[in-house]
C-alpha positions in Angstrom: 162.3 13.7 168.1 164.7 13.0 164.7 165.8 9.4 164.6 169.6 8.8 165.0 170.1 12.1 166.3 173.7 13.0 168.0 172.1 12.7 171.8 170.4 9.3 171.0 173.7 8.1 169.7 175.7 9.1 172.4 173.1 7.8 175.0 173.1 4.3 173.2 176.7 4.6 173.0 176.9 5.1 176.6 174.8 2.2 177.7 176.4 -0.2 175.1 179.8 0.8 176.7 178.3 0.4 180.2 176.5 -3.3 179.7 179.7 -4.7 178.2 181.5 -3.5 181.5 178.8 -4.6 183.6 179.0 -8.1 181.6 182.8 -8.3 181.9 182.7 -7.6 185.4 180.1 -10.4 186.7 182.2 -12.9 184.2 184.9 -12.0 186.8 183.1 -11.9 189.9 185.1 -13.7 192.7 182.1 -13.2 195.1 179.6 -15.6 196.4 176.6 -12.7 195.3 175.1 -11.1 191.9 177.1 -8.5 190.5 174.5 -7.4 189.0 172.1 -6.6 191.8 175.6 -4.8 193.5 176.0 -2.9 190.1 172.5 -1.8 189.7 172.3 -1.0 193.7 175.2 1.2 192.7 173.6 2.5 189.6 170.6 3.9 191.5 172.6 5.6 194.3 174.6 7.0 191.7 171.2 8.1 189.9 169.9 9.5 192.8 173.7 11.3 193.9 173.5 13.0 190.3 169.9 14.6 191.3 167.4 11.8 189.6 164.2 11.4 192.5 163.8 8.1 193.4 160.4 8.5 191.7 162.1 9.4 188.1 164.3 6.4 189.0 161.9 3.7 190.2 159.5 4.8 186.8 162.4 4.6 184.5 163.4 1.3 185.7 159.8 -0.2 185.9 158.6 1.0 182.5 162.0 -0.5 181.1 161.0 -4.0 182.6 157.5 -3.9 181.5 159.1 -3.4 178.1 161.7 -6.5 178.4 158.7 -8.7 177.0 158.5 -7.0 173.9 162.1 -6.7 173.6 162.9 -10.2 174.5 159.9 -11.9 172.3 159.6 -14.5 174.7 162.9 -15.7 175.4 164.4 -15.8 179.0 168.0 -14.9 178.0 169.8 -13.6 174.6 171.8 -16.9 173.0 175.2 -17.1 174.1 176.9 -15.3 171.2 175.7 -11.9 171.9 177.4 -11.2 175.0 180.2 -13.7 175.0 
Protein backbone atom coordinates (compact mmCIF):
# COMPACT_ATOMS: atom_id res chain seq x y z
CA UNK A 1 0.00 0.00 0.00
CA UNK A 2 1.29 3.42 -0.87
CA UNK A 3 2.43 5.59 2.06
CA UNK A 4 0.30 8.66 2.75
CA UNK A 5 -2.43 7.52 0.39
CA UNK A 6 -5.59 9.67 0.57
CA UNK A 7 -7.47 6.79 2.25
CA UNK A 8 -4.84 6.57 4.99
CA UNK A 9 -4.98 10.32 5.58
CA UNK A 10 -8.79 10.36 5.67
CA UNK A 11 -8.95 7.39 8.04
CA UNK A 12 -6.32 8.87 10.35
CA UNK A 13 -8.10 12.24 10.41
CA UNK A 14 -11.44 10.56 11.21
CA UNK A 15 -9.95 8.54 14.06
CA UNK A 16 -8.12 11.58 15.44
CA UNK A 17 -11.37 13.60 15.48
CA UNK A 18 -13.23 10.69 17.13
CA UNK A 19 -10.54 10.31 19.81
CA UNK A 20 -10.60 14.03 20.60
CA UNK A 21 -14.40 13.95 20.87
CA UNK A 22 -14.26 10.88 23.15
CA UNK A 23 -11.63 12.60 25.32
CA UNK A 24 -13.79 15.71 25.69
CA UNK A 25 -16.87 13.62 26.48
CA UNK A 26 -14.94 11.61 29.08
CA UNK A 27 -13.76 14.81 30.75
CA UNK A 28 -17.33 16.12 30.97
CA UNK A 29 -18.94 12.82 32.00
CA UNK A 30 -21.42 13.56 34.84
CA UNK A 31 -22.16 9.89 35.54
CA UNK A 32 -20.53 7.37 37.86
CA UNK A 33 -19.60 4.93 35.09
CA UNK A 34 -16.74 4.94 32.63
CA UNK A 35 -17.41 7.12 29.62
CA UNK A 36 -14.87 5.10 27.64
CA UNK A 37 -16.64 1.81 28.43
CA UNK A 38 -19.95 3.32 27.32
CA UNK A 39 -18.54 4.84 24.11
CA UNK A 40 -16.60 1.73 23.06
CA UNK A 41 -19.70 -0.39 23.62
CA UNK A 42 -21.75 1.95 21.42
CA UNK A 43 -18.95 2.02 18.83
CA UNK A 44 -18.98 -1.76 18.59
CA UNK A 45 -22.76 -1.89 18.15
CA UNK A 46 -22.59 0.84 15.49
CA UNK A 47 -19.89 -1.09 13.63
CA UNK A 48 -22.09 -4.19 13.78
CA UNK A 49 -25.13 -2.18 12.63
CA UNK A 50 -23.04 -0.91 9.70
CA UNK A 51 -22.21 -4.37 8.40
CA UNK A 52 -19.07 -5.52 10.21
CA UNK A 53 -19.33 -8.99 11.70
CA UNK A 54 -18.83 -9.75 15.38
CA UNK A 55 -15.72 -11.68 14.39
CA UNK A 56 -14.28 -8.76 12.38
CA UNK A 57 -14.91 -6.36 15.25
CA UNK A 58 -13.46 -8.70 17.88
CA UNK A 59 -10.35 -9.46 15.82
CA UNK A 60 -9.74 -5.77 15.10
CA UNK A 61 -9.98 -4.87 18.81
CA UNK A 62 -7.81 -7.83 19.83
CA UNK A 63 -5.14 -6.89 17.27
CA UNK A 64 -5.19 -3.26 18.37
CA UNK A 65 -4.83 -4.26 22.02
CA UNK A 66 -2.01 -6.65 21.18
CA UNK A 67 -0.19 -3.79 19.40
CA UNK A 68 -0.51 -1.37 22.34
CA UNK A 69 2.76 -2.38 24.07
CA UNK A 70 4.73 -1.53 20.92
CA UNK A 71 3.03 1.83 20.52
CA UNK A 72 2.98 2.73 24.21
CA UNK A 73 6.62 1.74 24.78
CA UNK A 74 5.86 0.36 28.23
CA UNK A 75 3.91 3.38 29.47
CA UNK A 76 0.45 2.78 30.92
CA UNK A 77 -0.79 6.23 29.92
CA UNK A 78 0.53 9.04 27.76
CA UNK A 79 1.73 12.16 29.60
CA UNK A 80 -0.66 15.01 30.38
CA UNK A 81 0.35 17.26 27.49
CA UNK A 82 -0.95 15.05 24.69
CA UNK A 83 -4.69 15.10 25.28
CA UNK A 84 -5.07 17.99 27.68
